[in-house]
Backbone as JSON Lines, residues from 0, in Angstrom:
{"i":0,"aa":"X","n":[119.89,99.56,129.71],"ca":[119.05,100.89,130.07],"c":[117.92,102.14,129.05]}
{"i":1,"aa":"X","n":[116.61,101.68,128.71],"ca":[116.19,103.05,127.69],"c":[116.42,104.18,127.17]}
{"i":2,"aa":"X","n":[116.89,104.66,125.97],"ca":[116.57,106.42,126.15],"c":[115.53,106.78,126.16]}
{"i":3,"aa":"X","n":[115.44,107.68,127.28],"ca":[114.35,108.63,127.47],"c":[113.54,108.85,126.26]}
{"i":4,"aa":"X","n":[112.17,108.89,126.49],"ca":[111.15,109.67,125.85],"c":[110.9,110.15,126.02]}
{"i":5,"aa":"X","n":[110.3,111.22,124.89],"ca":[110.36,113.72,124.87],"c":[108.43,113.3,123.82]}
{"i":6,"aa":"X","n":[108.56,114.63,124.63],"ca":[107.25,115.39,123.61],"c":[107.64,116.78,124.06]}
{"i":7,"aa":"X","n":[107.11,117.25,123.24],"ca":[107.23,118.56,123.13],"c":[106.39,119.66,123.71]}
{"i":8,"aa":"X","n":[107.35,120.47,124.22],"ca":[106.44,121.01,125.48],"c":[105.8,123.03,125.29]}
{"i":9,"aa":"X","n":[104.59,122.88,124.72],"ca":[104.05,124.23,124.22],"c":[104.42,124.67,125.28]}
{"i":10,"aa":"X","n":[105.69,126.51,125.02],"ca":[105.84,127.68,125.7],"c":[104.43,127.95,126.52]}
{"i":11,"aa":"X","n":[103.49,128.01,125.65],"ca":[102.43,128.35,126.07],"c":[101.23,127.74,127.62]}
{"i":12,"aa":"X","n":[102.0,126.2,127.46],"ca":[101.19,125.62,128.89],"c":[102.55,126.07,130.03]}
{"i":13,"aa":"X","n":[103.46,126.53,129.78],"ca":[103.97,126.87,131.34],"c":[103.9,127.85,131.85]}
{"i":14,"aa":"X","n":[103.96,128.04,133.02],"ca":[103.94,129.35,133.88],"c":[104.49,130.54,133.07]}
{"i":15,"aa":"X","n":[104.88,132.04,133.45],"ca":[105.71,132.83,133.29],"c":[107.09,133.31,133.76]}
{"i":16,"aa":"X","n":[106.5,133.1,135.03],"ca":[108.17,132.54,135.8],"c":[108.96,131.6,135.25]}
{"i":17,"aa":"X","n":[108.48,130.4,135.27],"ca":[109.42,129.41,134.39],"c":[109.7,129.19,133.08]}
{"i":18,"aa":"X","n":[109.19,129.79,131.95],"ca":[109.7,130.09,130.66],"c":[110.49,131.52,131.22]}
{"i":19,"aa":"X","n":[110.61,132.13,132.11],"ca":[111.74,133.06,132.29],"c":[112.98,132.37,132.35]}
{"i":20,"aa":"X","n":[113.06,132.0,133.18],"ca":[113.79,130.92,133.66],"c":[114.84,130.13,132.81]}
{"i":21,"aa":"X","n":[113.1,129.71,131.84],"ca":[114.26,128.53,130.94],"c":[114.65,129.34,129.71]}
{"i":22,"aa":"X","n":[114.8,130.4,129.05],"ca":[115.02,131.77,128.88],"c":[115.33,132.42,128.73]}
{"i":23,"aa":"X","n":[116.67,132.72,130.14],"ca":[117.26,133.5,130.95],"c":[118.46,133.56,129.79]}
{"i":24,"aa":"X","n":[118.75,134.55,130.08],"ca":[120.44,134.79,128.95],"c":[121.13,134.2,127.2]}
{"i":25,"aa":"X","n":[119.18,133.6,126.59],"ca":[119.48,133.02,124.95],"c":[118.69,133.86,123.9]}
{"i":26,"aa":"X","n":[119.26,134.7,123.2],"ca":[118.54,135.19,122.07],"c":[118.54,133.87,121.01]}
{"i":27,"aa":"X","n":[117.09,134.16,120.08],"ca":[116.19,133.58,118.79],"c":[115.35,132.71,119.5]}
{"i":28,"aa":"X","n":[115.23,131.51,118.09],"ca":[113.95,131.04,118.77],"c":[114.57,130.24,120.27]}
{"i":29,"aa":"X","n":[113.82,129.01,120.81],"ca":[113.94,127.86,121.62],"c":[112.82,127.65,121.84]}
{"i":30,"aa":"X","n":[113.35,125.86,121.69],"ca":[112.42,124.95,121.89],"c":[112.64,123.86,122.36]}
{"i":31,"aa":"X","n":[111.43,124.17,123.72],"ca":[111.05,123.44,124.11],"c":[110.67,121.88,124.61]}
{"i":32,"aa":"X","n":[110.89,120.32,125.06],"ca":[111.18,119.21,125.12],"c":[111.31,118.66,126.31]}
{"i":33,"aa":"X","n":[110.2,118.19,126.9],"ca":[109.57,117.1,128.12],"c":[109.99,115.9,127.62]}
{"i":34,"aa":"X","n":[110.69,115.03,129.52],"ca":[110.59,113.82,129.11],"c":[109.72,112.95,129.63]}
{"i":35,"aa":"X","n":[108.5,112.51,129.39],"ca":[107.96,111.14,129.9],"c":[107.89,110.83,130.38]}
{"i":36,"aa":"X","n":[109.48,109.54,129.48],"ca":[109.16,108.19,130.44],"c":[111.08,108.38,130.6]}
{"i":37,"aa":"X","n":[111.64,107.96,131.69],"ca":[112.91,107.18,132.22],"c":[113.39,106.71,131.71]}
{"i":38,"aa":"X","n":[115.11,107.4,131.19],"ca":[115.8,106.63,131.08],"c":[117.13,107.02,130.63]}
{"i":39,"aa":"X","n":[118.02,106.88,130.05],"ca":[119.78,106.92,130.12],"c":[119.74,107.46,128.32]}
{"i":40,"aa":"X","n":[120.84,108.54,128.42],"ca":[121.53,108.49,127.21],"c":[122.76,109.17,127.61]}
{"i":41,"aa":"X","n":[123.69,108.85,126.64],"ca":[124.95,109.67,126.91],"c":[125.48,110.11,128.27]}
{"i":42,"aa":"X","n":[125.41,108.87,128.53],"ca":[125.84,107.85,130.29],"c":[125.53,109.52,130.55]}
{"i":43,"aa":"X","n":[123.79,109.56,130.54],"ca":[123.53,110.58,131.9],"c":[121.74,110.07,132.16]}
{"i":44,"aa":"X","n":[121.71,109.82,133.01],"ca":[119.85,109.53,133.24],"c":[118.78,110.96,133.05]}
{"i":45,"aa":"X","n":[117.7,110.32,132.73],"ca":[116.95,111.53,132.48],"c":[115.22,110.98,133.26]}
{"i":46,"aa":"X","n":[115.49,112.12,133.95],"ca":[113.79,111.84,134.5],"c":[112.7,112.42,134.19]}
{"i":47,"aa":"X","n":[111.46,112.26,134.23],"ca":[110.11,112.57,133.56],"c":[110.34,113.64,134.81]}
{"i":48,"aa":"X","n":[109.72,114.73,133.82],"ca":[109.45,115.74,134.36],"c":[111.19,116.8,133.83]}
{"i":49,"aa":"X","n":[111.55,116.79,133.85],"ca":[113.1,117.19,132.75],"c":[112.33,118.43,131.82]}
{"i":50,"aa":"X","n":[112.86,119.49,131.84],"ca":[113.03,120.51,130.58],"c":[114.46,120.13,129.85]}
{"i":51,"aa":"X","n":[114.1,120.17,129.09],"ca":[114.67,120.7,127.42],"c":[114.81,121.67,126.58]}
{"i":52,"aa":"X","n":[116.3,122.27,126.97],"ca":[115.55,124.18,126.0],"c":[116.96,123.43,124.59]}
{"i":53,"aa":"X","n":[116.36,123.6,124.05],"ca":[117.41,123.55,122.67],"c":[117.52,125.47,121.78]}
{"i":54,"aa":"X","n":[118.43,125.65,122.08],"ca":[118.41,126.88,120.65],"c":[120.13,126.42,119.9]}
{"i":55,"aa":"X","n":[120.36,127.88,119.5],"ca":[121.76,127.99,118.42],"c":[120.93,126.61,117.41]}
{"i":56,"aa":"X","n":[122.33,126.92,117.06],"ca":[122.39,124.99,116.01],"c":[123.06,123.58,116.28]}
{"i":57,"aa":"X","n":[122.96,122.77,116.09],"ca":[123.51,121.59,116.29],"c":[125.44,121.61,115.96]}
{"i":58,"aa":"X","n":[126.23,120.85,116.15],"ca":[126.98,121.1,115.9],"c":[127.95,119.39,116.35]}
{"i":59,"aa":"X","n":[128.91,119.92,115.98],"ca":[129.21,117.86,115.87],"c":[129.93,117.47,117.24]}
{"i":60,"aa":"X","n":[129.28,116.75,117.97],"ca":[129.84,116.25,119.4],"c":[128.88,116.36,120.5]}
{"i":61,"aa":"X","n":[127.56,117.16,120.51],"ca":[127.05,118.27,120.89],"c":[125.59,117.35,121.25]}
{"i":62,"aa":"X","n":[124.89,117.17,122.43],"ca":[123.8,116.8,122.38],"c":[122.37,117.63,121.75]}
{"i":63,"aa":"X","n":[121.56,116.71,120.85],"ca":[120.46,117.97,120.35],"c":[119.59,117.4,120.07]}
{"i":64,"aa":"X","n":[118.2,117.99,120.13],"ca":[117.05,116.67,119.88],"c":[116.91,116.84,118.59]}
{"i":65,"aa":"X","n":[116.24,115.65,118.15],"ca":[116.38,115.39,116.44],"c":[114.84,114.81,116.5]}
{"i":66,"aa":"X","n":[114.0,115.28,115.19],"ca":[112.86,115.9,115.56],"c":[112.61,114.95,113.95]}
{"i":67,"aa":"X","n":[111.13,113.86,113.58],"ca":[110.36,113.71,112.59],"c":[109.84,114.68,112.1]}
{"i":68,"aa":"X","n":[110.17,114.65,110.89],"ca":[109.31,114.83,109.49],"c":[107.95,113.86,108.94]}
{"i":69,"aa":"X","n":[107.32,114.16,109.17],"ca":[106.43,113.71,109.54],"c":[105.69,112.54,111.21]}
{"i":70,"aa":"X","n":[105.14,112.39,110.72],"ca":[104.58,111.09,112.55],"c":[106.08,110.95,113.09]}
{"i":71,"aa":"X","n":[105.9,110.79,114.34],"ca":[107.02,109.96,115.09],"c":[107.03,111.6,115.77]}
{"i":72,"aa":"X","n":[107.74,110.78,117.66],"ca":[108.27,111.74,118.4],"c":[109.66,112.15,118.47]}
{"i":73,"aa":"X","n":[110.17,113.48,118.94],"ca":[111.53,113.62,118.96],"c":[112.28,112.82,119.76]}
{"i":74,"aa":"X","n":[112.97,112.15,119.48],"ca":[114.67,111.85,120.05],"c":[116.09,112.31,120.63]}
{"i":75,"aa":"X","n":[116.57,112.05,121.53],"ca":[118.13,112.85,122.0],"c":[118.73,112.1,120.94]}
{"i":76,"aa":"X","n":[119.97,112.48,120.79],"ca":[120.42,111.9,118.89],"c":[121.7,112.97,119.49]}
{"i":77,"aa":"X","n":[123.03,112.89,118.76],"ca":[123.7,113.17,119.14],"c":[124.62,113.21,117.54]}
{"i":78,"aa":"X","n":[125.29,114.61,116.57],"ca":[125.97,114.98,115.27],"c":[127.0,114.58,115.36]}
{"i":79,"aa":"X","n":[127.34,113.51,114.31],"ca":[128.98,112.84,114.28],"c":[129.71,113.39,112.55]}
{"i":80,"aa":"X","n":[130.47,112.91,112.97],"ca":[131.69,113.34,111.97],"c":[131.15,112.52,110.59]}
{"i":81,"aa":"X","n":[129.94,111.44,110.48],"ca":[129.25,110.17,109.59],"c":[127.94,110.69,109.76]}
{"i":82,"aa":"X","n":[127.17,112.15,110.41],"ca":[126.22,111.99,110.33],"c":[125.44,112.63,111.81]}
{"i":83,"aa":"X","n":[124.06,112.51,111.97],"ca":[123.46,111.65,112.99],"c":[122.86,110.27,113.4]}
{"i":84,"aa":"X","n":[123.11,110.47,114.5],"ca":[122.32,108.7,115.03],"c":[121.8,109.6,116.29]}
{"i":85,"aa":"X","n":[121.2,108.35,116.14],"ca":[120.12,108.52,117.64],"c":[120.02,108.08,118.84]}
{"i":86,"aa":"X","n":[119.03,108.5,120.18],"ca":[119.09,107.62,121.45],"c":[119.99,106.31,121.67]}
{"i":87,"aa":"X","n":[119.87,105.43,120.11],"ca":[119.51,103.73,120.73],"c":[121.44,104.16,119.49]}
{"i":88,"aa":"X","n":[121.72,104.53,119.06],"ca":[122.79,104.75,118.55],"c":[123.19,104.29,117.09]}
{"i":89,"aa":"X","n":[121.09,104.05,116.95],"ca":[120.66,104.01,115.57],"c":[121.05,105.32,114.3]}
{"i":90,"aa":"X","n":[121.81,105.25,112.9],"ca":[122.14,105.94,111.81],"c":[120.77,106.56,111.96]}
{"i":91,"aa":"X","n":[120.34,107.81,112.34],"ca":[118.78,108.95,111.17],"c":[119.02,109.44,110.16]}
{"i":92,"aa":"X","n":[118.98,108.85,108.88],"ca":[118.83,110.41,107.95],"c":[118.43,111.83,107.95]}
{"i":93,"aa":"X","n":[118.98,111.7,107.63],"ca":[118.75,114.23,107.53],"c":[117.56,113.77,106.15]}
{"i":94,"aa":"X","n":[116.64,113.21,105.64],"ca":[115.45,113.06,105.68],"c":[114.64,113.59,106.17]}
{"i":95,"aa":"X","n":[114.19,112.32,106.92],"ca":[113.51,112.46,107.82],"c":[113.81,112.96,109.43]}
{"i":96,"aa":"X","n":[115.05,113.26,110.39],"ca":[114.95,113.85,110.6],"c":[115.98,114.95,110.75]}
{"i":97,"aa":"X","n":[115.7,115.42,111.69],"ca":[115.96,117.54,111.38],"c":[116.68,117.64,113.26]}
{"i":98,"aa":"X","n":[117.79,118.17,113.72],"ca":[117.75,118.1,114.3],"c":[117.72,119.8,114.88]}
{"i":99,"aa":"X","n":[116.92,119.94,116.64],"ca":[116.14,121.13,116.22],"c":[117.29,122.69,117.32]}
{"i":100,"aa":"X","n":[118.13,122.03,117.44],"ca":[119.45,122.44,117.93],"c":[120.06,122.46,119.15]}
{"i":101,"aa":"X","n":[120.63,122.39,119.88],"ca":[121.7,122.0,120.61],"c":[121.35,121.96,121.87]}
{"i":102,"aa":"X","n":[120.23,121.76,123.47],"ca":[120.57,121.11,124.37],"c":[121.22,122.19,124.7]}
{"i":103,"aa":"X","n":[120.41,123.53,125.39],"ca":[121.62,124.12,126.42],"c":[121.14,124.22,127.53]}
{"i":104,"aa":"X","n":[120.61,124.19,127.81],"ca":[119.87,124.43,129.43],"c":[118.81,123.09,130.25]}
{"i":105,"aa":"X","n":[118.81,122.67,130.51],"ca":[117.79,121.19,131.58],"c":[117.77,121.69,132.83]}
{"i":106,"aa":"X","n":[116.4,121.03,133.5],"ca":[115.93,121.98,134.43],"c":[115.31,120.63,134.68]}
{"i":107,"aa":"X","n":[115.68,120.36,136.03],"ca":[115.3,118.2,136.63],"c":[113.81,118.57,136.8]}
{"i":108,"aa":"X","n":[113.73,117.65,136.42],"ca":[111.2,117.31,137.34],"c":[111.32,119.6,137.29]}
{"i":109,"aa":"X","n":[111.1,119.48,136.05],"ca":[110.68,121.03,136.47],"c":[108.79,121.25,136.19]}
{"i":110,"aa":"X","n":[108.63,119.87,135.36],"ca":[107.12,120.27,135.27],"c":[106.6,119.24,135.72]}
{"i":111,"aa":"X","n":[105.64,118.75,136.07],"ca":[104.6,117.84,136.32],"c":[103.89,117.22,134.93]}
{"i":112,"aa":"X","n":[104.36,115.78,134.97],"ca":[103.69,114.96,133.39],"c":[102.98,113.97,133.85]}
{"i":113,"aa":"X","n":[101.43,114.97,133.0],"ca":[100.31,113.71,133.53],"c":[100.97,112.73,132.39]}
{"i":114,"aa":"X","n":[100.13,110.71,132.97],"ca":[100.24,109.9,131.9],"c":[99.85,110.39,130.93]}
{"i":115,"aa":"X","n":[100.11,109.88,130.24],"ca":[99.65,110.0,128.43],"c":[98.3,109.32,128.0]}
{"i":116,"aa":"X","n":[96.96,109.99,127.6],"ca":[96.17,109.03,127.47],"c":[95.7,108.53,126.12]}
{"i":117,"aa":"X","n":[95.74,107.18,125.71],"ca":[95.69,106.83,124.73],"c":[94.06,106.62,124.33]}
{"i":118,"aa":"X","n":[93.34,107.28,123.56],"ca":[92.44,106.28,123.71],"c":[91.99,105.77,122.12]}
{"i":119,"aa":"X","n":[91.38,104.73,122.42],"ca":[90.78,103.5,121.04],"c":[90.13,102.77,120.8]}
{"i":120,"aa":"X","n":[89.41,103.66,119.42],"ca":[87.67,103.76,119.5],"c":[87.93,102.73,119.43]}
{"i":121,"aa":"X","n":[86.63,102.1,119.61],"ca":[85.28,101.1,120.06],"c":[84.62,100.88,119.08]}
{"i":122,"aa":"X","n":[85.13,99.48,118.87],"ca":[84.72,99.26,117.61],"c":[83.22,98.24,117.77]}
{"i":123,"aa":"X","n":[82.12,98.89,117.45],"ca":[80.72,98.05,118.24],"c":[79.95,97.3,116.71]}
{"i":124,"aa":"X","n":[80.1,95.85,116.71],"ca":[79.95,95.6,115.04],"c":[77.59,95.05,115.51]}
{"i":125,"aa":"X","n":[77.48,96.14,114.53],"ca":[75.61,96.49,114.87],"c":[75.05,94.51,114.36]}
{"i":126,"aa":"X","n":[74.29,94.09,115.21],"ca":[74.09,92.59,114.17],"c":[73.75,93.03,112.98]}
{"i":127,"aa":"X","n":[73.3,92.56,111.79],"ca":[73.47,91.9,111.0],"c":[72.03,92.07,111.03]}
{"i":128,"aa":"X","n":[71.29,93.24,109.42],"ca":[69.81,92.56,109.45],"c":[69.11,91.05,109.82]}
{"i":129,"aa":"X","n":[67.88,91.21,110.26],"ca":[68.07,89.49,109.5],"c":[66.94,89.17,108.99]}
{"i":130,"aa":"X","n":[67.18,89.17,108.33],"ca":[66.0,88.52,106.58],"c":[64.97,87.21,107.09]}
{"i":131,"aa":"X","n":[64.51,87.86,107.04],"ca":[63.41,86.42,107.58],"c":[62.31,85.79,105.62]}
{"i":132,"aa":"X","n":[63.35,84.46,105.22],"ca":[63.35,83.91,104.42],"c":[61.79,82.76,104.97]}
{"i":133,"aa":"X","n":[61.07,83.4,103.64],"ca":[60.2,81.88,103.43],"c":[59.86,80.98,103.18]}
{"i":134,"aa":"X","n":[60.39,80.15,102.82],"ca":[60.01,79.34,101.51],"c":[58.64,79.27,100.98]}
{"i":135,"aa":"X","n":[59.27,78.74,99.38],"ca":[57.36,78.89,98.85],"c":[56.34,77.96,98.51]}
{"i":136,"aa":"X","n":[57.07,76.36,99.46],"ca":[56.11,75.55,99.65],"c":[55.57,76.95,101.26]}
{"i":137,"aa":"X","n":[55.5,77.28,101.58],"ca":[54.29,77.98,102.93],"c":[53.6,78.84,102.83]}
{"i":138,"aa":"X","n":[54.17,79.9,101.57],"ca":[53.6,80.83,101.15],"c":[53.14,80.8,101.02]}
{"i":139,"aa":"X","n":[51.03,82.07,101.0],"ca":[50.51,81.42,100.45],"c":[50.19,81.65,99.35]}
{"i":140,"aa":"X","n":[48.78,81.26,99.04],"ca":[48.72,81.62,97.66],"c":[48.12,82.48,97.12]}
């Protein structure tokens, strides 16, 4: 089975009561992520709507979320003695990926996830302007 797909979750989008539950007992900055497609990582199933709470610093052997520099989506990963590995077991270079912190809490099915709407621009080709060509043979004199 493939690994889950994640999306960053903005705290402002959550009800205050749920946000208080997610941050309970934690100090310092907290980052939130939500599973938008189910999958399996590190012998654990992850379901749609699961909220991952990341805090502190990542250490060797613990689950973490890796965020890409530039374009891309966050992925689940681990810190190993050789560096960072992503959900597929691939090596993740530190110039491209940054560990957010260790996963300190997971609330299963805590939020409703709306399907992502991908809007693809529709290209409409206008017909080329028609040029009237008049042959000199039939041109008025």
